[in-house]
N, C-alpha and C positions, 0 to 999 in steps of 0.2 A: 036315225033313231034305232033302226034295226041292229046296228053295230053295238050300240049300248046295251040293248036287250040281250043280244047274243053273248056279250062279254060277261054280264051279270049271271046269265044262265050257265056259262062255262065254269065260273068260279064256284057257283052253288053245286054244280055236278062234281067239280074237283074235290071239294071238301066232304061231300056226302057219299060219293060213289066208291071211293078208294078205301081199302082196308089198310090204312096207314099206321105205321108204328108211331109211338109218342114223339120220337125225334123227327120223323118225316113230317108229321102234322105241324110241329113247331116251325120247321123250315118252310112249309107251305104258307104259313102266316107271314113269314118274313118275305117270301116271294110276293105276296099280295101287297105288302107295304111298299116294296120296291117298285112293283108294277104301277101303283097309284102315283108315286113320285115321278116315274119315267113318263107316264101319260101326261102329267101336268107339264113336265119339262118340254116334251115334244110339241105340246099345244102352243107353247110360246116360241120355241125355237123355229118352228115351221112357219112363223109369220114372215120369214124372210121372203117367201115367194108371193106374198099377198100384201099385208099391211105395210111392210117396210118397202116393198116395191112401189106401192102407191105414194108413200111419203117421199121416196127418192124422186119419183117422176113429177109430183105436183108441188112439193114444198122444199126441195133441196136444189141448191145451185150446182149445176153439173159442169163446173169449170175449176181448174187449178192452175194458177200462174198463167192464165190466158189460154190454156189448153181446154177445149170443149170436148166432152165425151158423152155418150148416151147414158141415160140413167141405169140401163141394164148392166153397166160395167160394175156396179156395186155388188152384183151377184158373184163376182170373181174374188171378192175379199175373203169370204170364209174358206174356200179351198186354199187360197194363198196363206192364210193364217194357219190352217191345219198343217200344211206342208212345212211351214216354218217352225211351228211350236210343238208339234208332236214329238220330235226328238228331245226337246227340252223337258216336256212332261215325263217322258220315259226315263230320262236321266234323273229327274227329281225323285220319282218313285223308287228307282233302283238305289239312289243315294240314301234315301230315308230307310229303306229296307223294312224291318218290322215296325218302325216308328211311323210309317206312312198312314194316312187316314184310312179308316175302315171303309168298306163298300157303302154302307148307309151314309157315312160322312161325305163321301165323294158325291153321292146323289144329292145331298144337301147343298154342297158347294155348287153343283151344276145348276140347281134351282136359283140360288142366290145370284150367280153370275148372269143367268138369262134374265132374271127380274131386274137386275141392276142396269142391263142394257136398255130396257124400256124406261127405267127411271131417268136415264140420260136424255131420252127422247121427250120426256115431259117438258123439260126446259126448252128443247128445240122447237117443240110444237107451240109453246107459248110465244116464242120469238117469231114464229111463222104465222101467228094468228091474224095479222093484218095483210096477209098476202105476200109478205116478204119471204124470199127464198133464203134458207139458212145455209151455213157453211157445210160442205160435204164431210167435214171432220166429225160432225155429230154422228153420222151413220158409220163412219170408220170406227169410232170408239165403240159404238153399239155392237157392230159385227165382231170386233175384237173380244168384247166381254162375252158375247154368245159363243164364240169359238172356245174360249176358256171354259165355259160351262159344258160344252160338248166334249171337250177333252177330259173333263173331270168325270163325266157320267157315262158317256157312250162306250168307251173301251172296256169298262169294268161291268157294264150292264149284262151282256149276254154271258160273260164268264160267271158272274154271280148267280144268274138264273140257272145255269147248267150245273154249277157246283152244289146248289141247294136242292135241286130236283131229285126226287127218288129215282133210282137207277132205271126203273121200268118206264118212266115217263120223261126221261132226260131230253129226248128229241122233241117231245111236245112242249117242254118248257122253253126250248129255243124259239119255238113259234110264238110263245106267249110274249117274249120280248118284242117281237115284231108286231104283235097285237097291240102292245102299248104305243108303238109308233103310229099304228093305224088309228087308234083311239085319239091320240094327240092331234093327228092331222084333222080328224073329224071336228074336234073341239076348236082347233085353230081356225078352221073354215067358218065356224059359227062366230068366232071373235072377229074375223076379218069382215064379216057381213055388217058389223057395226060401224065400219069406217065410213064417215060421211053422215051417219045418222046421230052421232053424238060428238061433242067437242073433243078434238084430238088429245089435248092434255088430260082430259078425264079418262079417255079410253086407254092411253098409254099408262096413266097412273093406276088404273084398275089392274091392268096386266102386270105392271111392276109390283104392285102390292101383293097380288096373288102369288107371284113367283118367289119374291123375297120372303113373304109370310110362310109359304110352303116349305122353303128351305130352312127357316128357323124352326118350324115344327119338326122337320126331319132331323135336325140337329138334336132337338130335345128328345126325340124318340130313338136316337141312335143306340143308347145303352140297352133298352129292352129289345130292340131288333137284333143287336149283336148276341144277346142271350138266346133268342130264338134261333139264330144262325148256328150257334154252337161253335165248333172249331173251324167253320168256314168264314174267311175274312171277306 
């Protein structure tokens, strides 16, 4: 809880303490919007080390074509997808050039992808409701969607924070991006504590709804956020 209090206190100080120009103040509001979106994203993405691990261990069949493997092997999927898909994303953004989505739109895509990963698990959790272990492909698809979300949001995150930051606090704003990751991990831990205390389809549905809903809201707010950002994409 102290992390939440310190985060709120930091942003209150940020907006009240600095003698910002009109342009700088607008960009700080844009940073706040991106910060909230990033925090929400990381709160769901970082379920990989808790909720998804538990689902892999307790409700997922850990065998493919007769090959048995530890449930921890699922943790290797995201790094594998990152290595495979990062060049593809880089090619897409370069190919699109000035037509590529803006930073707020990429944040929105990240949220929708991560929420969609949990939407997939709603069905898997229902199938596993009677103690039946489900196919490992449910988690493979989930991790793939989460990786697509990470590649949409994470590479542009720190770049956007740094470009938007007033020059005299540019280094501080880099730290703010990591503060979003820390806040997301804190919230993610709270969500993980609900595992076992509520039906899994309900838990995964809640997380999916918040992620996808947050992404849709971010899409709707993209035009005003872009106006706040000015000439920074």
